[in-house]
Phi, psi and omega in degrees: 000135183284166178298315182302313185293319180301312179293323178293327178291325176298320181293321178295323176297319178299311177300318183292333184288344178258027180294328185288133183232151177224144179274118182249129177303139180074335176261331182092216183273128184233138181283140178262127180293165179294166185298325179293327180286321174301318179296322182294311179296324178295320180295322173299316178296322178294315179299323178290321179295322177283353178065033172281323172238152179290148182294327174295327177296311179301323180293314181299311182298317180295320180295321179293318180292322178298320183290318184291332184262020179303157187308315185261005182293327178296322179293315178298316176301316179298317178296319183291321179294321177294325179288326179294323185275348182282000000 
C-alpha cells in the first residue's frame, strides 16, 4: 500500500467518525464529534470553571482544536504528509 493510499484511508476514517449528526434549533444539522473529543472539550470546560486555566485560554484551545478537526482536515493532512515523504 502506498503512503498516499494509507493516509487517504486514515482521512476516510476521520470523516466516518463524524457521521453522527443531531438537529439543533436555529443551527440546523450539526456533526457530533467522537466521544474522546467530547471528553477533551468537557475537561477544558471543567478546568475553566475551576479557574485552573482562564476561560479565554480554554476558548482559544477549543477553537484551535475545532478548526484542526474539521471534516476534511484529515484528507488535507494525509495528502500533505504523503507529499512530504515522496
